[in-house]
N, CA, C and O atoms as a Maestro MAE file, in Angstrom:
{
 s_m_m2io_version
 :::
 2.0.0
}

f_m_ct {
 s_m_title
 :::
 protein
 m_atom[220] {
  # First column is atom index #
  i_m_mmod_type
  r_m_x_coord
  r_m_y_coord
  r_m_z_coord
  i_m_residue_number
  s_m_chain_name
  s_m_pdb_residue_name
  s_m_pdb_atom_name
  i_m_atomic_number
  :::
  1 25 156.649 69.725 235.552 1 A "UNK " " N  " 7
  2 3 156.943 70.900 236.350 1 A "UNK " " CA " 6
  3 2 158.453 71.098 236.441 1 A "UNK " " C  " 6
  4 15 159.242 70.164 236.299 1 A "UNK " " O  " 8
  5 25 158.806 72.317 236.677 2 A "UNK " " N  " 7
  6 3 160.219 72.643 236.823 2 A "UNK " " CA " 6
  7 2 160.697 72.237 238.214 2 A "UNK " " C  " 6
  8 15 159.924 72.271 239.172 2 A "UNK " " O  " 8
  9 25 161.968 71.854 238.329 3 A "UNK " " N  " 7
  10 3 162.500 71.434 239.631 3 A "UNK " " CA " 6
  11 2 162.338 72.485 240.733 3 A "UNK " " C  " 6
  12 15 162.096 72.133 241.887 3 A "UNK " " O  " 8
  13 25 162.466 73.754 240.394 4 A "UNK " " N  " 7
  14 3 162.327 74.808 241.409 4 A "UNK " " CA " 6
  15 2 160.907 74.833 241.978 4 A "UNK " " C  " 6
  16 15 160.717 75.016 243.180 4 A "UNK " " O  " 8
  17 25 159.921 74.650 241.111 5 A "UNK " " N  " 7
  18 3 158.529 74.654 241.564 5 A "UNK " " CA " 6
  19 2 158.238 73.414 242.406 5 A "UNK " " C  " 6
  20 15 157.559 73.493 243.430 5 A "UNK " " O  " 8
  21 25 158.758 72.271 241.965 6 A "UNK " " N  " 7
  22 3 158.545 71.028 242.708 6 A "UNK " " CA " 6
  23 2 159.152 71.128 244.099 6 A "UNK " " C  " 6
  24 15 158.540 70.694 245.075 6 A "UNK " " O  " 8
  25 25 160.335 71.689 244.198 7 A "UNK " " N  " 7
  26 3 160.975 71.802 245.514 7 A "UNK " " CA " 6
  27 2 160.181 72.732 246.435 7 A "UNK " " C  " 6
  28 15 160.132 72.497 247.643 7 A "UNK " " O  " 8
  29 25 159.563 73.777 245.894 8 A "UNK " " N  " 7
  30 3 158.726 74.658 246.719 8 A "UNK " " CA " 6
  31 2 157.493 73.915 247.227 8 A "UNK " " C  " 6
  32 15 157.075 74.099 248.370 8 A "UNK " " O  " 8
  33 25 156.917 73.078 246.372 9 A "UNK " " N  " 7
  34 3 155.751 72.295 246.783 9 A "UNK " " CA " 6
  35 2 156.133 71.329 247.898 9 A "UNK " " C  " 6
  36 15 155.394 71.171 248.870 9 A "UNK " " O  " 8
  37 25 157.283 70.686 247.757 10 A "UNK " " N  " 7
  38 3 157.732 69.732 248.782 10 A "UNK " " CA " 6
  39 2 157.975 70.444 250.105 10 A "UNK " " C  " 6
  40 15 157.575 69.945 251.158 10 A "UNK " " O  " 8
  41 25 158.620 71.597 250.064 11 A "UNK " " N  " 7
  42 3 158.880 72.349 251.299 11 A "UNK " " CA " 6
  43 2 157.562 72.760 251.951 11 A "UNK " " C  " 6
  44 15 157.416 72.655 253.169 11 A "UNK " " O  " 8
  45 25 156.607 73.225 251.157 12 A "UNK " " N  " 7
  46 3 155.307 73.621 251.709 12 A "UNK " " CA " 6
  47 2 154.618 72.424 252.352 12 A "UNK " " C  " 6
  48 15 154.015 72.556 253.416 12 A "UNK " " O  " 8
  49 25 154.701 71.279 251.729 13 A "UNK " " N  " 7
  50 3 154.086 70.058 252.269 13 A "UNK " " CA " 6
  51 2 154.729 69.671 253.596 13 A "UNK " " C  " 6
  52 15 154.033 69.289 254.536 13 A "UNK " " O  " 8
  53 25 156.034 69.766 253.676 14 A "UNK " " N  " 7
  54 3 156.748 69.432 254.914 14 A "UNK " " CA " 6
  55 2 156.360 70.394 256.031 14 A "UNK " " C  " 6
  56 15 156.135 69.971 257.165 14 A "UNK " " O  " 8
  57 25 156.281 71.673 255.719 15 A "UNK " " N  " 7
  58 3 155.898 72.667 256.726 15 A "UNK " " CA " 6
  59 2 154.486 72.387 257.231 15 A "UNK " " C  " 6
  60 15 154.249 72.400 258.439 15 A "UNK " " O  " 8
  61 25 153.548 72.133 256.320 16 A "UNK " " N  " 7
  62 3 152.172 71.845 256.734 16 A "UNK " " CA " 6
  63 2 152.099 70.568 257.566 16 A "UNK " " C  " 6
  64 15 151.353 70.503 258.543 16 A "UNK " " O  " 8
  65 25 152.861 69.569 257.185 17 A "UNK " " N  " 7
  66 3 152.883 68.316 257.944 17 A "UNK " " CA " 6
  67 2 153.395 68.554 259.364 17 A "UNK " " C  " 6
  68 15 152.808 68.071 260.331 17 A "UNK " " O  " 8
  69 25 154.479 69.294 259.479 18 A "UNK " " N  " 7
  70 3 155.057 69.562 260.800 18 A "UNK " " CA " 6
  71 2 154.117 70.402 261.664 18 A "UNK " " C  " 6
  72 15 154.021 70.173 262.870 18 A "UNK " " O  " 8
  73 25 153.424 71.368 261.065 19 A "UNK " " N  " 7
  74 3 152.456 72.160 261.825 19 A "UNK " " CA " 6
  75 2 151.305 71.281 262.314 19 A "UNK " " C  " 6
  76 15 150.875 71.404 263.461 19 A "UNK " " O  " 8
  77 25 150.817 70.412 261.465 20 A "UNK " " N  " 7
  78 3 149.722 69.521 261.852 20 A "UNK " " CA " 6
  79 2 150.140 68.620 263.007 20 A "UNK " " C  " 6
  80 15 149.359 68.394 263.931 20 A "UNK " " O  " 8
  81 25 151.364 68.105 262.961 21 A "UNK " " N  " 7
  82 3 151.846 67.259 264.060 21 A "UNK " " CA " 6
  83 2 151.980 68.071 265.346 21 A "UNK " " C  " 6
  84 15 151.643 67.585 266.425 21 A "UNK " " O  " 8
  85 25 152.470 69.305 265.234 22 A "UNK " " N  " 7
  86 3 152.650 70.151 266.414 22 A "UNK " " CA " 6
  87 2 151.305 70.510 267.040 22 A "UNK " " C  " 6
  88 15 151.210 70.660 268.258 22 A "UNK " " O  " 8
  89 25 150.274 70.649 266.224 23 A "UNK " " N  " 7
  90 3 148.942 71.002 266.716 23 A "UNK " " CA " 6
  91 2 148.125 69.784 267.117 23 A "UNK " " C  " 6
  92 15 146.996 69.918 267.588 23 A "UNK " " O  " 8
  93 25 148.693 68.600 266.933 24 A "UNK " " N  " 7
  94 3 148.007 67.387 267.355 24 A "UNK " " CA " 6
  95 2 146.904 66.934 266.418 24 A "UNK " " C  " 6
  96 15 145.991 66.218 266.830 24 A "UNK " " O  " 8
  97 25 146.979 67.340 265.173 25 A "UNK " " N  " 7
  98 3 145.968 66.902 264.203 25 A "UNK " " CA " 6
  99 2 146.133 65.412 263.937 25 A "UNK " " C  " 6
  100 15 147.245 64.883 263.957 25 A "UNK " " O  " 8
  101 25 145.002 64.740 263.687 26 A "UNK " " N  " 7
  102 3 145.099 63.316 263.378 26 A "UNK " " CA " 6
  103 2 145.504 63.132 261.923 26 A "UNK " " C  " 6
  104 15 145.360 64.039 261.103 26 A "UNK " " O  " 8
  105 25 146.007 61.958 261.620 27 A "UNK " " N  " 7
  106 3 146.472 61.657 260.267 27 A "UNK " " CA " 6
  107 2 145.306 61.664 259.282 27 A "UNK " " C  " 6
  108 15 144.234 61.140 259.585 27 A "UNK " " O  " 8
  109 25 145.507 62.247 258.121 28 A "UNK " " N  " 7
  110 3 144.472 62.236 257.089 28 A "UNK " " CA " 6
  111 2 144.288 60.830 256.536 28 A "UNK " " C  " 6
  112 15 143.170 60.415 256.231 28 A "UNK " " O  " 8
  113 25 145.385 60.104 256.410 29 A "UNK " " N  " 7
  114 3 145.353 58.734 255.918 29 A "UNK " " CA " 6
  115 2 146.090 57.863 256.923 29 A "UNK " " C  " 6
  116 15 147.278 57.589 256.752 29 A "UNK " " O  " 8
  117 25 145.393 57.422 257.977 30 A "UNK " " N  " 7
  118 3 146.079 56.613 258.985 30 A "UNK " " CA " 6
  119 2 146.601 55.315 258.385 30 A "UNK " " C  " 6
  120 15 146.007 54.739 257.474 30 A "UNK " " O  " 8
  121 25 147.732 54.876 258.927 31 A "UNK " " N  " 7
  122 3 148.302 53.621 258.450 31 A "UNK " " CA " 6
  123 2 147.394 52.476 258.858 31 A "UNK " " C  " 6
  124 15 146.922 52.404 259.992 31 A "UNK " " O  " 8
  125 25 147.161 51.588 257.914 32 A "UNK " " N  " 7
  126 3 146.319 50.435 258.192 32 A "UNK " " CA " 6
  127 2 147.183 49.301 258.729 32 A "UNK " " C  " 6
  128 15 148.371 49.197 258.424 32 A "UNK " " O  " 8
  129 25 146.551 48.458 259.536 33 A "UNK " " N  " 7
  130 3 147.251 47.265 259.964 33 A "UNK " " CA " 6
  131 2 147.434 46.380 258.745 33 A "UNK " " C  " 6
  132 15 146.731 46.528 257.745 33 A "UNK " " O  " 8
  133 25 148.379 45.462 258.835 34 A "UNK " " N  " 7
  134 3 148.598 44.550 257.722 34 A "UNK " " CA " 6
  135 2 147.331 43.755 257.470 34 A "UNK " " C  " 6
  136 15 146.910 42.974 258.323 34 A "UNK " " O  " 8
  137 25 146.720 43.942 256.315 35 A "UNK " " N  " 7
  138 3 145.487 43.188 256.041 35 A "UNK " " CA " 6
  139 2 145.801 41.704 255.877 35 A "UNK " " C  " 6
  140 15 146.812 41.329 255.283 35 A "UNK " " O  " 8
  141 25 144.930 40.886 256.406 36 A "UNK " " N  " 7
  142 3 145.099 39.445 256.285 36 A "UNK " " CA " 6
  143 2 144.548 39.002 254.934 36 A "UNK " " C  " 6
  144 15 143.489 39.464 254.509 36 A "UNK " " O  " 8
  145 25 145.265 38.109 254.264 37 A "UNK " " N  " 7
  146 3 144.733 37.621 252.989 37 A "UNK " " CA " 6
  147 2 143.483 36.788 253.232 37 A "UNK " " C  " 6
  148 15 143.329 36.205 254.306 37 A "UNK " " O  " 8
  149 25 142.591 36.724 252.254 38 A "UNK " " N  " 7
  150 3 141.380 35.923 252.446 38 A "UNK " " CA " 6
  151 2 141.753 34.453 252.614 38 A "UNK " " C  " 6
  152 15 142.758 33.997 252.068 38 A "UNK " " O  " 8
  153 25 140.944 33.717 253.367 39 A "UNK " " N  " 7
  154 3 141.277 32.307 253.580 39 A "UNK " " CA " 6
  155 2 141.186 31.519 252.269 39 A "UNK " " C  " 6
  156 15 140.395 31.839 251.381 39 A "UNK " " O  " 8
  157 25 142.006 30.497 252.179 40 A "UNK " " N  " 7
  158 3 141.993 29.640 250.998 40 A "UNK " " CA " 6
  159 2 140.864 28.635 251.166 40 A "UNK " " C  " 6
  160 15 140.780 27.939 252.178 40 A "UNK " " O  " 8
  161 25 140.005 28.569 250.167 41 A "UNK " " N  " 7
  162 3 138.857 27.664 250.224 41 A "UNK " " CA " 6
  163 2 139.135 26.481 249.313 41 A "UNK " " C  " 6
  164 15 139.417 26.653 248.127 41 A "UNK " " O  " 8
  165 25 139.056 25.289 249.866 42 A "UNK " " N  " 7
  166 3 139.248 24.087 249.066 42 A "UNK " " CA " 6
  167 2 137.889 23.613 248.586 42 A "UNK " " C  " 6
  168 15 136.987 23.390 249.393 42 A "UNK " " O  " 8
  169 25 137.737 23.460 247.289 43 A "UNK " " N  " 7
  170 3 136.481 23.016 246.710 43 A "UNK " " CA " 6
  171 2 136.580 21.538 246.359 43 A "UNK " " C  " 6
  172 15 137.615 21.066 245.887 43 A "UNK " " O  " 8
  173 25 135.501 20.823 246.592 44 A "UNK " " N  " 7
  174 3 135.445 19.426 246.182 44 A "UNK " " CA " 6
  175 2 134.893 19.359 244.769 44 A "UNK " " C  " 6
  176 15 134.165 20.255 244.342 44 A "UNK " " O  " 8
  177 25 135.229 18.318 244.049 45 A "UNK " " N  " 7
  178 3 134.692 18.134 242.704 45 A "UNK " " CA " 6
  179 2 135.797 18.145 241.678 45 A "UNK " " C  " 6
  180 15 136.929 17.744 241.949 45 A "UNK " " O  " 8
  181 25 135.443 18.618 240.480 46 A "UNK " " N  " 7
  182 3 136.409 18.632 239.377 46 A "UNK " " CA " 6
  183 2 137.574 19.553 239.710 46 A "UNK " " C  " 6
  184 15 137.395 20.659 240.220 46 A "UNK " " O  " 8
  185 25 138.765 19.065 239.409 47 A "UNK " " N  " 7
  186 3 139.960 19.879 239.633 47 A "UNK " " CA " 6
  187 2 140.681 20.153 238.320 47 A "UNK " " C  " 6
  188 15 141.848 20.545 238.304 47 A "UNK " " O  " 8
  189 25 139.953 19.936 237.203 48 A "UNK " " N  " 7
  190 3 140.582 20.150 235.904 48 A "UNK " " CA " 6
  191 2 140.136 21.454 235.244 48 A "UNK " " C  " 6
  192 15 140.475 21.711 234.089 48 A "UNK " " O  " 8
  193 25 139.379 22.276 235.970 49 A "UNK " " N  " 7
  194 3 138.976 23.575 235.457 49 A "UNK " " CA " 6
  195 2 137.668 23.576 234.698 49 A "UNK " " C  " 6
  196 15 137.205 24.637 234.280 49 A "UNK " " O  " 8
  197 25 137.051 22.402 234.506 50 A "UNK " " N  " 7
  198 3 135.779 22.345 233.786 50 A "UNK " " CA " 6
  199 2 134.620 22.429 234.770 50 A "UNK " " C  " 6
  200 15 134.730 21.996 235.917 50 A "UNK " " O  " 8
  201 25 133.519 22.987 234.310 51 A "UNK " " N  " 7
  202 3 132.311 23.025 235.125 51 A "UNK " " CA " 6
  203 2 131.635 21.669 235.086 51 A "UNK " " C  " 6
  204 15 131.725 20.962 234.082 51 A "UNK " " O  " 8
  205 25 130.949 21.289 236.179 52 A "UNK " " N  " 7
  206 3 130.276 19.989 236.170 52 A "UNK " " CA " 6
  207 2 129.152 19.989 235.149 52 A "UNK " " C  " 6
  208 15 128.472 20.995 234.945 52 A "UNK " " O  " 8
  209 25 128.974 18.852 234.518 53 A "UNK " " N  " 7
  210 3 127.922 18.689 233.535 53 A "UNK " " CA " 6
  211 2 128.297 19.197 232.160 53 A "UNK " " C  " 6
  212 15 127.521 19.038 231.217 53 A "UNK " " O  " 8
  213 25 129.457 19.798 232.018 54 A "UNK " " N  " 7
  214 3 129.887 20.304 230.708 54 A "UNK " " CA " 6
  215 2 130.942 19.356 230.159 54 A "UNK " " C  " 6
  216 15 131.688 18.736 230.918 54 A "UNK " " O  " 8
  217 25 130.999 19.249 228.869 55 A "UNK " " N  " 7
  218 3 131.955 18.334 228.240 55 A "UNK " " CA " 6
  219 2 133.151 19.080 227.722 55 A "UNK " " C  " 6
  220 15 134.062 18.472 227.160 55 A "UNK " " O  " 8
  :::
 }
 m_bond[219] {
  # First column is bond index #
  i_m_from
  i_m_to
  i_m_order
  :::
  1 1 2 1
  2 2 3 1
  3 3 4 2
  4 3 5 1
  5 5 6 1
  6 6 7 1
  7 7 8 2
  8 7 9 1
  9 9 10 1
  10 10 11 1
  11 11 12 2
  12 11 13 1
  13 13 14 1
  14 14 15 1
  15 15 16 2
  16 15 17 1
  17 17 18 1
  18 18 19 1
  19 19 20 2
  20 19 21 1
  21 21 22 1
  22 22 23 1
  23 23 24 2
  24 23 25 1
  25 25 26 1
  26 26 27 1
  27 27 28 2
  28 27 29 1
  29 29 30 1
  30 30 31 1
  31 31 32 2
  32 31 33 1
  33 33 34 1
  34 34 35 1
  35 35 36 2
  36 35 37 1
  37 37 38 1
  38 38 39 1
  39 39 40 2
  40 39 41 1
  41 41 42 1
  42 42 43 1
  43 43 44 2
  44 43 45 1
  45 45 46 1
  46 46 47 1
  47 47 48 2
  48 47 49 1
  49 49 50 1
  50 50 51 1
  51 51 52 2
  52 51 53 1
  53 53 54 1
  54 54 55 1
  55 55 56 2
  56 55 57 1
  57 57 58 1
  58 58 59 1
  59 59 60 2
  60 59 61 1
  61 61 62 1
  62 62 63 1
  63 63 64 2
  64 63 65 1
  65 65 66 1
  66 66 67 1
  67 67 68 2
  68 67 69 1
  69 69 70 1
  70 70 71 1
  71 71 72 2
  72 71 73 1
  73 73 74 1
  74 74 75 1
  75 75 76 2
  76 75 77 1
  77 77 78 1
  78 78 79 1
  79 79 80 2
  80 79 81 1
  81 81 82 1
  82 82 83 1
  83 83 84 2
  84 83 85 1
  85 85 86 1
  86 86 87 1
  87 87 88 2
  88 87 89 1
  89 89 90 1
  90 90 91 1
  91 91 92 2
  92 91 93 1
  93 93 94 1
  94 94 95 1
  95 95 96 2
  96 95 97 1
  97 97 98 1
  98 98 99 1
  99 99 100 2
  100 99 101 1
  101 101 102 1
  102 102 103 1
  103 103 104 2
  104 103 105 1
  105 105 106 1
  106 106 107 1
  107 107 108 2
  108 107 109 1
  109 109 110 1
  110 110 111 1
  111 111 112 2
  112 111 113 1
  113 113 114 1
  114 114 115 1
  115 115 116 2
  116 115 117 1
  117 117 118 1
  118 118 119 1
  119 119 120 2
  120 119 121 1
  121 121 122 1
  122 122 123 1
  123 123 124 2
  124 123 125 1
  125 125 126 1
  126 126 127 1
  127 127 128 2
  128 127 129 1
  129 129 130 1
  130 130 131 1
  131 131 132 2
  132 131 133 1
  133 133 134 1
  134 134 135 1
  135 135 136 2
  136 135 137 1
  137 137 138 1
  138 138 139 1
  139 139 140 2
  140 139 141 1
  141 141 142 1
  142 142 143 1
  143 143 144 2
  144 143 145 1
  145 145 146 1
  146 146 147 1
  147 147 148 2
  148 147 149 1
  149 149 150 1
  150 150 151 1
  151 151 152 2
  152 151 153 1
  153 153 154 1
  154 154 155 1
  155 155 156 2
  156 155 157 1
  157 157 158 1
  158 158 159 1
  159 159 160 2
  160 159 161 1
  161 161 162 1
  162 162 163 1
  163 163 164 2
  164 163 165 1
  165 165 166 1
  166 166 167 1
  167 167 168 2
  168 167 169 1
  169 169 170 1
  170 170 171 1
  171 171 172 2
  172 171 173 1
  173 173 174 1
  174 174 175 1
  175 175 176 2
  176 175 177 1
  177 177 178 1
  178 178 179 1
  179 179 180 2
  180 179 181 1
  181 181 182 1
  182 182 183 1
  183 183 184 2
  184 183 185 1
  185 185 186 1
  186 186 187 1
  187 187 188 2
  188 187 189 1
  189 189 190 1
  190 190 191 1
  191 191 192 2
  192 191 193 1
  193 193 194 1
  194 194 195 1
  195 195 196 2
  196 195 197 1
  197 197 198 1
  198 198 199 1
  199 199 200 2
  200 199 201 1
  201 201 202 1
  202 202 203 1
  203 203 204 2
  204 203 205 1
  205 205 206 1
  206 206 207 1
  207 207 208 2
  208 207 209 1
  209 209 210 1
  210 210 211 1
  211 211 212 2
  212 211 213 1
  213 213 214 1
  214 214 215 1
  215 215 216 2
  216 215 217 1
  217 217 218 1
  218 218 219 1
  219 219 220 2
  :::
 }
}
């Protein structure tokens, strides 16, 4: 796209965002809390990457 067209799109987006905030609209994509990483599970058994019973 040409820079002039892109700048018009950005201005339109800013105007719509400001109107939504002024009217008290809720966020379309609310910010999520920091997701916690899954817990680390320690497995017993082989630690060399081979499946048990396989050579």
